[in-house]
PDB file of N, H, CA, C and O in Angstrom:
ATOM      1  N   MET A   1       0.822  -1.171   0.000  1.00  0.00           N
ATOM      2  CA  MET A   1       0.000   0.000   0.000  1.00  0.00           C
ATOM      3  C   MET A   1       0.882   1.256   0.000  1.00  0.00           C
ATOM      4  O   MET A   1       0.610   2.219  -0.717  1.00  0.00           O
ATOM      5  N   ALA A   2       1.928   1.226   0.806  1.00  0.00           N
ATOM      6  H   ALA A   2       2.148   0.443   1.388  1.00  0.00           H
ATOM      7  CA  ALA A   2       2.824   2.382   0.873  1.00  0.00           C
ATOM      8  C   ALA A   2       3.562   2.560  -0.451  1.00  0.00           C
ATOM      9  O   ALA A   2       3.795   3.687  -0.886  1.00  0.00           O
ATOM     10  N   LEU A   3       3.930   1.445  -1.092  1.00  0.00           N
ATOM     11  H   LEU A   3       3.740   0.530  -0.738  1.00  0.00           H
ATOM     12  CA  LEU A   3       4.622   1.512  -2.381  1.00  0.00           C
ATOM     13  C   LEU A   3       3.716   2.132  -3.438  1.00  0.00           C
ATOM     14  O   LEU A   3       4.156   2.955  -4.241  1.00  0.00           O
ATOM     15  N   ALA A   4       2.463   1.734  -3.430  1.00  0.00           N
ATOM     16  H   ALA A   4       2.106   1.065  -2.778  1.00  0.00           H
ATOM     17  CA  ALA A   4       1.518   2.297  -4.394  1.00  0.00           C
ATOM     18  C   ALA A   4       1.362   3.798  -4.166  1.00  0.00           C
ATOM     19  O   ALA A   4       1.283   4.568  -5.123  1.00  0.00           O
ATOM     20  N   GLY A   5       1.317   4.210  -2.909  1.00  0.00           N
ATOM     21  H   GLY A   5       1.381   3.584  -2.132  1.00  0.00           H
ATOM     22  CA  GLY A   5       1.219   5.632  -2.596  1.00  0.00           C
ATOM     23  C   GLY A   5       2.437   6.395  -3.065  1.00  0.00           C
ATOM     24  O   GLY A   5       2.321   7.502  -3.591  1.00  0.00           O
ATOM     25  N   ALA A   6       3.604   5.807  -2.878  1.00  0.00           N
ATOM     26  H   ALA A   6       3.699   4.908  -2.451  1.00  0.00           H
ATOM     27  CA  ALA A   6       4.838   6.462  -3.308  1.00  0.00           C
ATOM     28  C   ALA A   6       4.884   6.588  -4.820  1.00  0.00           C
ATOM     29  O   ALA A   6       5.287   7.625  -5.346  1.00  0.00           O
ATOM     30  N   LEU A   7       4.473   5.536  -5.524  1.00  0.00           N
ATOM     31  H   LEU A   7       4.145   4.694  -5.096  1.00  0.00           H
ATOM     32  CA  LEU A   7       4.463   5.593  -6.981  1.00  0.00           C
ATOM     33  C   LEU A   7       3.454   6.615  -7.477  1.00  0.00           C
ATOM     34  O   LEU A   7       3.735   7.370  -8.408  1.00  0.00           O
ATOM     35  N   ALA A   8       2.276   6.640  -6.856  1.00  0.00           N
ATOM     36  H   ALA A   8       2.048   6.027  -6.100  1.00  0.00           H
ATOM     37  CA  ALA A   8       1.251   7.600  -7.255  1.00  0.00           C
ATOM     38  C   ALA A   8       1.720   9.021  -7.004  1.00  0.00           C
ATOM     39  O   ALA A   8       1.479   9.908  -7.823  1.00  0.00           O
ATOM     40  N   THR A   9       2.382   9.246  -5.893  1.00  0.00           N
ATOM     41  H   THR A   9       2.578   8.526  -5.228  1.00  0.00           H
ATOM     42  CA  THR A   9       2.890  10.576  -5.570  1.00  0.00           C
ATOM     43  C   THR A   9       3.952  10.997  -6.579  1.00  0.00           C
ATOM     44  O   THR A   9       3.966  12.140  -7.035  1.00  0.00           O
ATOM     45  N   GLY A  10       4.838  10.069  -6.925  1.00  0.00           N
ATOM     46  H   GLY A  10       4.827   9.140  -6.555  1.00  0.00           H
ATOM     47  CA  GLY A  10       5.889  10.372  -7.902  1.00  0.00           C
ATOM     48  C   GLY A  10       5.311  10.713  -9.254  1.00  0.00           C
ATOM     49  O   GLY A  10       5.778  11.644  -9.910  1.00  0.00           O
ATOM     50  N   HIS A  11       4.292   9.969  -9.687  1.00  0.00           N
ATOM     51  H   HIS A  11       3.912   9.213  -9.154  1.00  0.00           H
ATOM     52  CA  HIS A  11       3.668  10.254 -10.973  1.00  0.00           C
ATOM     53  C   HIS A  11       2.878  11.553 -10.921  1.00  0.00           C
ATOM     54  O   HIS A  11       2.806  12.273 -11.917  1.00  0.00           O
ATOM     55  N   ALA A  12       2.293  11.856  -9.791  1.00  0.00           N
ATOM     56  H   ALA A  12       2.352  11.271  -8.981  1.00  0.00           H
ATOM     57  CA  ALA A  12       1.518  13.081  -9.661  1.00  0.00           C
ATOM     58  C   ALA A  12       2.408  14.310  -9.809  1.00  0.00           C
ATOM     59  O   ALA A  12       1.983  15.326 -10.359  1.00  0.00           O
ATOM     60  N   PHE A  13       3.627  14.218  -9.325  1.00  0.00           N
ATOM     61  H   PHE A  13       3.972  13.393  -8.878  1.00  0.00           H
ATOM     62  CA  PHE A  13       4.546  15.348  -9.431  1.00  0.00           C
ATOM     63  C   PHE A  13       5.390  15.290 -10.694  1.00  0.00           C
ATOM     64  O   PHE A  13       6.253  16.145 -10.896  1.00  0.00           O
ATOM     65  N   GLY A  14       5.165  14.320 -11.531  1.00  0.00           N
ATOM     66  H   GLY A  14       4.464  13.625 -11.368  1.00  0.00           H
ATOM     67  CA  GLY A  14       5.876  14.231 -12.796  1.00  0.00           C
ATOM     68  C   GLY A  14       7.280  13.684 -12.682  1.00  0.00           C
ATOM     69  O   GLY A  14       8.082  13.871 -13.597  1.00  0.00           O
ATOM     70  N   GLN A  15       7.601  13.020 -11.599  1.00  0.00           N
ATOM     71  H   GLN A  15       6.949  12.868 -10.856  1.00  0.00           H
ATOM     72  CA  GLN A  15       8.934  12.446 -11.434  1.00  0.00           C
ATOM     73  C   GLN A  15       8.941  11.055 -12.058  1.00  0.00           C
ATOM     74  O   GLN A  15       8.000  10.278 -11.895  1.00  0.00           O
ATOM     75  N   GLU A  16       9.988  10.769 -12.753  1.00  0.00           N
ATOM     76  H   GLU A  16      10.752  11.401 -12.885  1.00  0.00           H
ATOM     77  CA  GLU A  16      10.136   9.454 -13.355  1.00  0.00           C
ATOM     78  C   GLU A  16      11.351   8.772 -12.753  1.00  0.00           C
ATOM     79  O   GLU A  16      12.335   9.425 -12.405  1.00  0.00           O
ATOM     80  N   ILE A  17      11.276   7.484 -12.635  1.00  0.00           N
ATOM     81  H   ILE A  17      10.477   6.954 -12.917  1.00  0.00           H
ATOM     82  CA  ILE A  17      12.413   6.706 -12.168  1.00  0.00           C
ATOM     83  C   ILE A  17      13.294   6.436 -13.383  1.00  0.00           C
ATOM     84  O   ILE A  17      12.878   5.771 -14.332  1.00  0.00           O
ATOM     85  N   VAL A  18      14.500   6.954 -13.340  1.00  0.00           N
ATOM     86  H   VAL A  18      14.838   7.494 -12.570  1.00  0.00           H
ATOM     87  CA  VAL A  18      15.416   6.843 -14.464  1.00  0.00           C
ATOM     88  C   VAL A  18      16.454   5.778 -14.138  1.00  0.00           C
ATOM     89  O   VAL A  18      17.163   5.859 -13.134  1.00  0.00           O
ATOM     90  N   LYS A  19      16.524   4.793 -14.998  1.00  0.00           N
ATOM     91  H   LYS A  19      15.949   4.726 -15.813  1.00  0.00           H
ATOM     92  CA  LYS A  19      17.533   3.744 -14.827  1.00  0.00           C
ATOM     93  C   LYS A  19      18.592   3.914 -15.902  1.00  0.00           C
ATOM     94  O   LYS A  19      18.282   4.175 -17.065  1.00  0.00           O
ATOM     95  N   LEU A  20      19.830   3.765 -15.503  1.00  0.00           N
ATOM     96  H   LEU A  20      20.082   3.553 -14.559  1.00  0.00           H
ATOM     97  CA  LEU A  20      20.915   3.822 -16.470  1.00  0.00           C
ATOM     98  C   LEU A  20      20.927   2.526 -17.268  1.00  0.00           C
ATOM     99  O   LEU A  20      20.692   1.452 -16.715  1.00  0.00           O
ATOM    100  N   PRO A  21      21.198   2.621 -18.551  1.00  0.00           N
ATOM    101  CA  PRO A  21      21.258   1.384 -19.337  1.00  0.00           C
ATOM    102  C   PRO A  21      22.468   0.561 -18.895  1.00  0.00           C
ATOM    103  O   PRO A  21      23.474   1.127 -18.468  1.00  0.00           O
ATOM    104  N   PRO A  22      22.383  -0.744 -18.992  1.00  0.00           N
ATOM    105  CA  PRO A  22      23.533  -1.569 -18.608  1.00  0.00           C
ATOM    106  C   PRO A  22      24.701  -1.300 -19.552  1.00  0.00           C
ATOM    107  O   PRO A  22      24.496  -0.967 -20.719  1.00  0.00           O
ATOM    108  N   PRO A  23      25.914  -1.443 -19.051  1.00  0.00           N
ATOM    109  CA  PRO A  23      27.078  -1.178 -19.915  1.00  0.00           C
ATOM    110  C   PRO A  23      27.134  -2.176 -21.070  1.00  0.00           C
ATOM    111  O   PRO A  23      26.791  -3.348 -20.921  1.00  0.00           O
ATOM    112  N   THR A  24      27.569  -1.686 -22.202  1.00  0.00           N
ATOM    113  H   THR A  24      27.848  -0.733 -22.323  1.00  0.00           H
ATOM    114  CA  THR A  24      27.694  -2.547 -23.374  1.00  0.00           C
ATOM    115  C   THR A  24      28.934  -3.415 -23.242  1.00  0.00           C
ATOM    116  O   THR A  24      29.777  -3.189 -22.374  1.00  0.00           O
ATOM    117  N   ALA A  25      29.032  -4.400 -24.102  1.00  0.00           N
ATOM    118  H   ALA A  25      28.346  -4.584 -24.807  1.00  0.00           H
ATOM    119  CA  ALA A  25      30.191  -5.297 -24.079  1.00  0.00           C
ATOM    120  C   ALA A  25      31.480  -4.514 -24.340  1.00  0.00           C
ATOM    121  O   ALA A  25      32.513  -4.794 -23.731  1.00  0.00           O
ATOM    122  N   GLN A  26      31.420  -3.539 -25.242  1.00  0.00           N
ATOM    123  H   GLN A  26      30.582  -3.312 -25.737  1.00  0.00           H
ATOM    124  CA  GLN A  26      32.608  -2.739 -25.547  1.00  0.00           C
ATOM    125  C   GLN A  26      33.027  -1.912 -24.342  1.00  0.00           C
ATOM    126  O   GLN A  26      34.220  -1.786 -24.067  1.00  0.00           O
ATOM    127  N   GLU A  27      32.065  -1.346 -23.618  1.00  0.00           N
ATOM    128  H   GLU A  27      31.095  -1.449 -23.842  1.00  0.00           H
ATOM    129  CA  GLU A  27      32.393  -0.568 -22.425  1.00  0.00           C
ATOM    130  C   GLU A  27      33.017  -1.445 -21.349  1.00  0.00           C
ATOM    131  O   GLU A  27      33.950  -1.026 -20.664  1.00  0.00           O
ATOM    132  N   LYS A  28      32.504  -2.659 -21.202  1.00  0.00           N
ATOM    133  H   LYS A  28      31.747  -3.000 -21.758  1.00  0.00           H
ATOM    134  CA  LYS A  28      33.085  -3.587 -20.231  1.00  0.00           C
ATOM    135  C   LYS A  28      34.515  -3.953 -20.627  1.00  0.00           C
ATOM    136  O   LYS A  28      35.408  -4.012 -19.782  1.00  0.00           O
ATOM    137  N   THR A  29      34.717  -4.196 -21.918  1.00  0.00           N
ATOM    138  H   THR A  29      33.991  -4.148 -22.604  1.00  0.00           H
ATOM    139  CA  THR A  29      36.057  -4.533 -22.412  1.00  0.00           C
ATOM    140  C   THR A  29      37.015  -3.369 -22.199  1.00  0.00           C
ATOM    141  O   THR A  29      38.154  -3.567 -21.776  1.00  0.00           O
ATOM    142  N   ASP A  30      36.561  -2.166 -22.488  1.00  0.00           N
ATOM    143  H   ASP A  30      35.636  -2.004 -22.831  1.00  0.00           H
ATOM    144  CA  ASP A  30      37.406  -0.978 -22.294  1.00  0.00           C
ATOM    145  C   ASP A  30      37.781  -0.813 -20.828  1.00  0.00           C
ATOM    146  O   ASP A  30      38.927  -0.490 -20.512  1.00  0.00           O
ATOM    147  N   GLN A  31      36.824  -1.032 -19.930  1.00  0.00           N
ATOM    148  H   GLN A  31      35.894  -1.294 -20.186  1.00  0.00           H
ATOM    149  CA  GLN A  31      37.100  -0.904 -18.495  1.00  0.00           C
ATOM    150  C   GLN A  31      38.117  -1.951 -18.042  1.00  0.00           C
ATOM    151  O   GLN A  31      39.031  -1.638 -17.278  1.00  0.00           O
ATOM    152  N   ARG A  32      37.964  -3.183 -18.507  1.00  0.00           N
ATOM    153  H   ARG A  32      37.222  -3.437 -19.128  1.00  0.00           H
ATOM    154  CA  ARG A  32      38.937  -4.227 -18.147  1.00  0.00           C
ATOM    155  C   ARG A  32      40.318  -3.890 -18.680  1.00  0.00           C
ATOM    156  O   ARG A  32      41.318  -4.139 -18.006  1.00  0.00           O
ATOM    157  N   GLU A  33      40.387  -3.325 -19.885  1.00  0.00           N
ATOM    158  H   GLU A  33      39.575  -3.123 -20.432  1.00  0.00           H
ATOM    159  CA  GLU A  33      41.675  -2.965 -20.475  1.00  0.00           C
ATOM    160  C   GLU A  33      42.346  -1.851 -19.659  1.00  0.00           C
ATOM    161  O   GLU A  33      43.560  -1.882 -19.456  1.00  0.00           O
ATOM    162  N   VAL A  34      41.575  -0.882 -19.199  1.00  0.00           N
ATOM    163  H   VAL A  34      40.589  -0.857 -19.364  1.00  0.00           H
ATOM    164  CA  VAL A  34      42.122   0.191 -18.365  1.00  0.00           C
ATOM    165  C   VAL A  34      42.686  -0.396 -17.071  1.00  0.00           C
ATOM    166  O   VAL A  34      43.780  -0.027 -16.645  1.00  0.00           O
ATOM    167  N   LEU A  35      41.940  -1.308 -16.448  1.00  0.00           N
ATOM    168  H   LEU A  35      41.051  -1.607 -16.793  1.00  0.00           H
ATOM    169  CA  LEU A  35      42.420  -1.934 -15.207  1.00  0.00           C
ATOM    170  C   LEU A  35      43.660  -2.782 -15.458  1.00  0.00           C
ATOM    171  O   LEU A  35      44.581  -2.791 -14.642  1.00  0.00           O
ATOM    172  N   ARG A  36      43.690  -3.496 -16.583  1.00  0.00           N
ATOM    173  H   ARG A  36      42.941  -3.489 -17.246  1.00  0.00           H
ATOM    174  CA  ARG A  36      44.854  -4.333 -16.910  1.00  0.00           C
ATOM    175  C   ARG A  36      46.094  -3.471 -17.125  1.00  0.00           C
ATOM    176  O   ARG A  36      47.176  -3.800 -16.639  1.00  0.00           O
ATOM    177  N   ARG A  37      45.933  -2.373 -17.850  1.00  0.00           N
ATOM    178  H   ARG A  37      45.054  -2.106 -18.244  1.00  0.00           H
ATOM    179  CA  ARG A  37      47.087  -1.489 -18.100  1.00  0.00           C
ATOM    180  C   ARG A  37      47.612  -0.878 -16.804  1.00  0.00           C
ATOM    181  O   ARG A  37      48.822  -0.735 -16.627  1.00  0.00           O
ATOM    182  N   ALA A  38      46.711  -0.521 -15.906  1.00  0.00           N
ATOM    183  H   ALA A  38      45.728  -0.637 -16.050  1.00  0.00           H
ATOM    184  CA  ALA A  38      47.131   0.026 -14.612  1.00  0.00           C
ATOM    185  C   ALA A  38      47.898  -1.028 -13.816  1.00  0.00           C
ATOM    186  O   ALA A  38      48.896  -0.714 -13.168  1.00  0.00           O
ATOM    187  N   ALA A  39      47.430  -2.285 -13.865  1.00  0.00           N
ATOM    188  H   ALA A  39      46.619  -2.540 -14.391  1.00  0.00           H
ATOM    189  CA  ALA A  39      48.118  -3.359 -13.150  1.00  0.00           C
ATOM    190  C   ALA A  39      49.500  -3.620 -13.748  1.00  0.00           C
ATOM    191  O   ALA A  39      50.455  -3.872 -13.013  1.00  0.00           O
ATOM    192  N   VAL A  40      49.613  -3.560 -15.071  1.00  0.00           N
ATOM    193  H   VAL A  40      48.837  -3.355 -15.669  1.00  0.00           H
ATOM    194  CA  VAL A  40      50.911  -3.768 -15.730  1.00  0.00           C
ATOM    195  C   VAL A  40      51.883  -2.659 -15.344  1.00  0.00           C
ATOM    196  O   VAL A  40      53.052  -2.931 -15.069  1.00  0.00           O
ATOM    197  N   LEU A  41      51.416  -1.420 -15.320  1.00  0.00           N
ATOM    198  H   LEU A  41      50.466  -1.199 -15.543  1.00  0.00           H
ATOM    199  CA  LEU A  41      52.290  -0.302 -14.923  1.00  0.00           C
ATOM    200  C   LEU A  41      52.746  -0.441 -13.478  1.00  0.00           C
ATOM    201  O   LEU A  41      53.904  -0.171 -13.160  1.00  0.00           O
ATOM    202  N   ASP A  42      51.834  -0.863 -12.599  1.00  0.00           N
ATOM    203  H   ASP A  42      50.893  -1.082 -12.857  1.00  0.00           H
ATOM    204  CA  ASP A  42      52.181  -1.059 -11.195  1.00  0.00           C
ATOM    205  C   ASP A  42      53.224  -2.164 -11.042  1.00  0.00           C
ATOM    206  O   ASP A  42      54.177  -2.026 -10.275  1.00  0.00           O
ATOM    207  N   GLN A  43      53.036  -3.257 -11.775  1.00  0.00           N
ATOM    208  H   GLN A  43      52.261  -3.369 -12.398  1.00  0.00           H
ATOM    209  CA  GLN A  43      53.993  -4.373 -11.714  1.00  0.00           C
ATOM    210  C   GLN A  43      55.363  -3.940 -12.228  1.00  0.00           C
ATOM    211  O   GLN A  43      56.387  -4.300 -11.647  1.00  0.00           O
ATOM    212  N   GLN A  44      55.385  -3.168 -13.318  1.00  0.00           N
ATOM    213  H   GLN A  44      54.553  -2.875 -13.789  1.00  0.00           H
ATOM    214  CA  GLN A  44      56.656  -2.703 -13.858  1.00  0.00           C
ATOM    215  C   GLN A  44      57.347  -1.764 -12.880  1.00  0.00           C
ATOM    216  O   GLN A  44      58.569  -1.811 -12.744  1.00  0.00           O
ATOM    217  N   LYS A  45      56.587  -0.914 -12.198  1.00  0.00           N
ATOM    218  H   LYS A  45      55.594  -0.876 -12.309  1.00  0.00           H
ATOM    219  CA  LYS A  45      57.162  -0.013 -11.203  1.00  0.00           C
ATOM    220  C   LYS A  45      57.793  -0.811 -10.072  1.00  0.00           C
ATOM    221  O   LYS A  45      58.880  -0.472  -9.606  1.00  0.00           O
ATOM    222  N   ARG A  46      57.122  -1.870  -9.624  1.00  0.00           N
ATOM    223  H   ARG A  46      56.238  -2.146 -10.003  1.00  0.00           H
ATOM    224  CA  ARG A  46      57.680  -2.720  -8.561  1.00  0.00           C
ATOM    225  C   ARG A  46      58.965  -3.395  -9.012  1.00  0.00           C
ATOM    226  O   ARG A  46      59.925  -3.476  -8.245  1.00  0.00           O
ATOM    227  N   LYS A  47      58.993  -3.881 -10.252  1.00  0.00           N
ATOM    228  H   LYS A  47      58.214  -3.815 -10.874  1.00  0.00           H
ATOM    229  CA  LYS A  47      60.209  -4.519 -10.770  1.00  0.00           C
ATOM    230  C   LYS A  47      61.365  -3.526 -10.822  1.00  0.00           C
ATOM    231  O   LYS A  47      62.488  -3.846 -10.433  1.00  0.00           O
ATOM    232  N   ASP A  48      61.078  -2.317 -11.307  1.00  0.00           N
ATOM    233  H   ASP A  48      60.165  -2.058 -11.623  1.00  0.00           H
ATOM    234  CA  ASP A  48      62.123  -1.295 -11.403  1.00  0.00           C
ATOM    235  C   ASP A  48      62.642  -0.898 -10.023  1.00  0.00           C
ATOM    236  O   ASP A  48      63.846  -0.732  -9.830  1.00  0.00           O
ATOM    237  N   ASP A  49      61.733  -0.748  -9.071  1.00  0.00           N
ATOM    238  H   ASP A  49      60.754  -0.883  -9.227  1.00  0.00           H
ATOM    239  CA  ASP A  49      62.145  -0.412  -7.700  1.00  0.00           C
ATOM    240  C   ASP A  49      63.006  -1.523  -7.109  1.00  0.00           C
ATOM    241  O   ASP A  49      64.011  -1.247  -6.455  1.00  0.00           O
ATOM    242  N   PHE A  50      62.621  -2.767  -7.334  1.00  0.00           N
ATOM    243  H   PHE A  50      61.804  -2.991  -7.866  1.00  0.00           H
ATOM    244  CA  PHE A  50      63.400  -3.894  -6.828  1.00  0.00           C
ATOM    245  C   PHE A  50      64.791  -3.895  -7.454  1.00  0.00           C
ATOM    246  O   PHE A  50      65.790  -4.051  -6.752  1.00  0.00           O
ATOM    247  N   ALA A  51      64.858  -3.724  -8.769  1.00  0.00           N
ATOM    248  H   ALA A  51      64.046  -3.597  -9.340  1.00  0.00           H
ATOM    249  CA  ALA A  51      66.148  -3.726  -9.452  1.00  0.00           C
ATOM    250  C   ALA A  51      67.035  -2.581  -8.969  1.00  0.00           C
ATOM    251  O   ALA A  51      68.240  -2.759  -8.792  1.00  0.00           O
ATOM    252  N   ARG A  52      66.449  -1.420  -8.759  1.00  0.00           N
ATOM    253  H   ARG A  52      65.470  -1.275  -8.903  1.00  0.00           H
ATOM    254  CA  ARG A  52      67.230  -0.256  -8.337  1.00  0.00           C
ATOM    255  C   ARG A  52      67.725  -0.398  -6.899  1.00  0.00           C
ATOM    256  O   ARG A  52      68.856  -0.018  -6.594  1.00  0.00           O
ATOM    257  N   ASN A  53      66.893  -0.940  -6.018  1.00  0.00           N
ATOM    258  H   ASN A  53      65.975  -1.249  -6.265  1.00  0.00           H
ATOM    259  CA  ASN A  53      67.240  -0.960  -4.596  1.00  0.00           C
ATOM    260  C   ASN A  53      67.882  -2.256  -4.111  1.00  0.00           C
ATOM    261  O   ASN A  53      68.583  -2.250  -3.099  1.00  0.00           O
ATOM    262  N   CYS A  54      67.661  -3.347  -4.798  1.00  0.00           N
ATOM    263  H   CYS A  54      67.091  -3.352  -5.620  1.00  0.00           H
ATOM    264  CA  CYS A  54      68.039  -4.635  -4.223  1.00  0.00           C
ATOM    265  C   CYS A  54      69.126  -5.392  -4.972  1.00  0.00           C
ATOM    266  O   CYS A  54      69.580  -6.432  -4.494  1.00  0.00           O
ATOM    267  N   LEU A  55      69.545  -4.917  -6.096  1.00  0.00           N
ATOM    268  H   LEU A  55      69.176  -4.072  -6.484  1.00  0.00           H
ATOM    269  CA  LEU A  55      70.577  -5.635  -6.838  1.00  0.00           C
ATOM    270  C   LEU A  55      71.952  -5.017  -6.599  1.00  0.00           C
ATOM    271  O   LEU A  55      72.727  -4.791  -7.529  1.00  0.00           O
ATOM    272  N   LYS A  56      72.225  -4.756  -5.340  1.00  0.00           N
ATOM    273  H   LYS A  56      71.595  -4.939  -4.584  1.00  0.00           H
ATOM    274  CA  LYS A  56      73.516  -4.219  -4.929  1.00  0.00           C
ATOM    275  C   LYS A  56      74.282  -5.335  -4.236  1.00  0.00           C
ATOM    276  O   LYS A  56      73.675  -6.225  -3.640  1.00  0.00           O
ATOM    277  N   PRO A  57      75.606  -5.299  -4.308  1.00  0.00           N
ATOM    278  CA  PRO A  57      76.372  -6.391  -3.694  1.00  0.00           C
ATOM    279  C   PRO A  57      76.310  -6.420  -2.166  1.00  0.00           C
ATOM    280  O   PRO A  57      76.289  -7.500  -1.576  1.00  0.00           O
ATOM    281  N   ALA A  58      76.280  -5.284  -1.532  1.00  0.00           N
ATOM    282  H   ALA A  58      76.297  -4.406  -2.011  1.00  0.00           H
ATOM    283  CA  ALA A  58      76.296  -5.260  -0.064  1.00  0.00           C
ATOM    284  C   ALA A  58      75.044  -4.550   0.443  1.00  0.00           C
ATOM    285  O   ALA A  58      74.825  -3.372   0.161  1.00  0.00           O
ATOM    286  N   LEU A  59      74.229  -5.287   1.197  1.00  0.00           N
ATOM    287  H   LEU A  59      74.407  -6.243   1.427  1.00  0.00           H
ATOM    288  CA  LEU A  59      73.007  -4.717   1.765  1.00  0.00           C
ATOM    289  C   LEU A  59      73.014  -4.915   3.272  1.00  0.00           C
ATOM    290  O   LEU A  59      73.474  -5.942   3.773  1.00  0.00           O
ATOM    291  N   SER A  60      72.505  -3.932   3.982  1.00  0.00           N
ATOM    292  H   SER A  60      72.132  -3.099   3.575  1.00  0.00           H
ATOM    293  CA  SER A  60      72.381  -4.088   5.424  1.00  0.00           C
ATOM    294  C   SER A  60      71.216  -5.030   5.721  1.00  0.00           C
ATOM    295  O   SER A  60      70.450  -5.387   4.826  1.00  0.00           O
ATOM    296  N   ASP A  61      71.093  -5.427   6.988  1.00  0.00           N
ATOM    297  H   ASP A  61      71.715  -5.137   7.715  1.00  0.00           H
ATOM    298  CA  ASP A  61      70.021  -6.350   7.357  1.00  0.00           C
ATOM    299  C   ASP A  61      68.645  -5.758   7.079  1.00  0.00           C
ATOM    300  O   ASP A  61      67.756  -6.452   6.586  1.00  0.00           O
ATOM    301  N   SER A  62      68.471  -4.493   7.388  1.00  0.00           N
ATOM    302  H   SER A  62      69.193  -3.929   7.788  1.00  0.00           H
ATOM    303  CA  SER A  62      67.161  -3.866   7.158  1.00  0.00           C
ATOM    304  C   SER A  62      66.874  -3.740   5.666  1.00  0.00           C
ATOM    305  O   SER A  62      65.736  -3.928   5.235  1.00  0.00           O
ATOM    306  N   GLN A  63      67.896  -3.424   4.877  1.00  0.00           N
ATOM    307  H   GLN A  63      68.820  -3.271   5.227  1.00  0.00           H
ATOM    308  CA  GLN A  63      67.714  -3.343   3.429  1.00  0.00           C
ATOM    309  C   GLN A  63      67.392  -4.721   2.854  1.00  0.00           C
ATOM    310  O   GLN A  63      66.553  -4.847   1.962  1.00  0.00           O
ATOM    311  N   LEU A  64      68.056  -5.743   3.364  1.00  0.00           N
ATOM    312  H   LEU A  64      68.738  -5.642   4.088  1.00  0.00           H
ATOM    313  CA  LEU A  64      67.814  -7.101   2.899  1.00  0.00           C
ATOM    314  C   LEU A  64      66.385  -7.542   3.207  1.00  0.00           C
ATOM    315  O   LEU A  64      65.730  -8.173   2.378  1.00  0.00           O
ATOM    316  N   GLU A  65      65.913  -7.207   4.394  1.00  0.00           N
ATOM    317  H   GLU A  65      66.446  -6.695   5.068  1.00  0.00           H
ATOM    318  CA  GLU A  65      64.536  -7.557   4.770  1.00  0.00           C
ATOM    319  C   GLU A  65      63.528  -6.805   3.890  1.00  0.00           C
ATOM    320  O   GLU A  65      62.511  -7.369   3.487  1.00  0.00           O
ATOM    321  N   ALA A  66      63.813  -5.540   3.597  1.00  0.00           N
ATOM    322  H   ALA A  66      64.640  -5.082   3.925  1.00  0.00           H
ATOM    323  CA  ALA A  66      62.940  -4.763   2.717  1.00  0.00           C
ATOM    324  C   ALA A  66      62.930  -5.347   1.305  1.00  0.00           C
ATOM    325  O   ALA A  66      61.894  -5.361   0.641  1.00  0.00           O
ATOM    326  N   CYS A  67      64.067  -5.820   0.859  1.00  0.00           N
ATOM    327  H   CYS A  67      64.909  -5.809   1.398  1.00  0.00           H
ATOM    328  CA  CYS A  67      64.142  -6.441  -0.466  1.00  0.00           C
ATOM    329  C   CYS A  67      63.377  -7.762  -0.500  1.00  0.00           C
ATOM    330  O   CYS A  67      62.734  -8.085  -1.499  1.00  0.00           O
ATOM    331  N   ARG A  68      63.446  -8.515   0.577  1.00  0.00           N
ATOM    332  H   ARG A  68      63.969  -8.253   1.388  1.00  0.00           H
ATOM    333  CA  ARG A  68      62.662  -9.764   0.630  1.00  0.00           C
ATOM    334  C   ARG A  68      61.181  -9.464   0.537  1.00  0.00           C
ATOM    335  O   ARG A  68      60.456 -10.151  -0.182  1.00  0.00           O
ATOM    336  N   ALA A  69      60.721  -8.450   1.250  1.00  0.00           N
ATOM    337  H   ALA A  69      61.310  -7.891   1.834  1.00  0.00           H
ATOM    338  CA  ALA A  69      59.312  -8.070   1.217  1.00  0.00           C
ATOM    339  C   ALA A  69      58.918  -7.585  -0.191  1.00  0.00           C
ATOM    340  O   ALA A  69      57.838  -7.908  -0.687  1.00  0.00           O
ATOM    341  N   ALA A  70      59.795  -6.818  -0.816  1.00  0.00           N
ATOM    342  H   ALA A  70      60.672  -6.555  -0.413  1.00  0.00           H
ATOM    343  CA  ALA A  70      59.514  -6.326  -2.162  1.00  0.00           C
ATOM    344  C   ALA A  70      59.465  -7.487  -3.154  1.00  0.00           C
ATOM    345  O   ALA A  70      58.634  -7.487  -4.062  1.00  0.00           O
ATOM    346  N   TYR A  71      60.343  -8.473  -2.989  1.00  0.00           N
ATOM    347  H   TYR A  71      61.018  -8.472  -2.251  1.00  0.00           H
ATOM    348  CA  TYR A  71      60.365  -9.622  -3.889  1.00  0.00           C
ATOM    349  C   TYR A  71      59.079 -10.438  -3.757  1.00  0.00           C
ATOM    350  O   TYR A  71      58.558 -10.947  -4.749  1.00  0.00           O
ATOM    351  N   ARG A  72      58.573 -10.560  -2.533  1.00  0.00           N
ATOM    352  H   ARG A  72      58.996 -10.147  -1.727  1.00  0.00           H
ATOM    353  CA  ARG A  72      57.328 -11.316  -2.337  1.00  0.00           C
ATOM    354  C   ARG A  72      56.153 -10.644  -3.050  1.00  0.00           C
ATOM    355  O   ARG A  72      55.216 -11.321  -3.473  1.00  0.00           O
ATOM    356  N   LYS A  73      56.199  -9.311  -3.185  1.00  0.00           N
ATOM    357  H   LYS A  73      56.960  -8.760  -2.842  1.00  0.00           H
ATOM    358  CA  LYS A  73      55.129  -8.603  -3.854  1.00  0.00           C
ATOM    359  C   LYS A  73      55.197  -8.720  -5.373  1.00  0.00           C
ATOM    360  O   LYS A  73      54.214  -8.457  -6.066  1.00  0.00           O
ATOM    361  N   LEU A  74      56.374  -9.121  -5.892  1.00  0.00           N
ATOM    362  H   LEU A  74      57.172  -9.335  -5.329  1.00  0.00           H
ATOM    363  CA  LEU A  74      56.497  -9.303  -7.333  1.00  0.00           C
ATOM    364  C   LEU A  74      55.693 -10.473  -7.700  1.00  0.00           C
ATOM    365  O   LEU A  74      55.634 -10.837  -8.874  1.00  0.00           O
TER     366      LEU A  74
END
């Protein structure tokens, strides 16, 4: 009963319920591609950081532990 009243009130004031159309297959593909490219850039940044910081001959204990953590994230 309350739902019918709400719908009647909405129609009386000329308000319409607007639904967005579902995304098309192309839009879904484009969104996945954007997410994939962001993930690839993030992975490349991690690799570069690891190579820059951890491929040194002498590392302190704290640096070594940080490199182990960075390697696990690769």
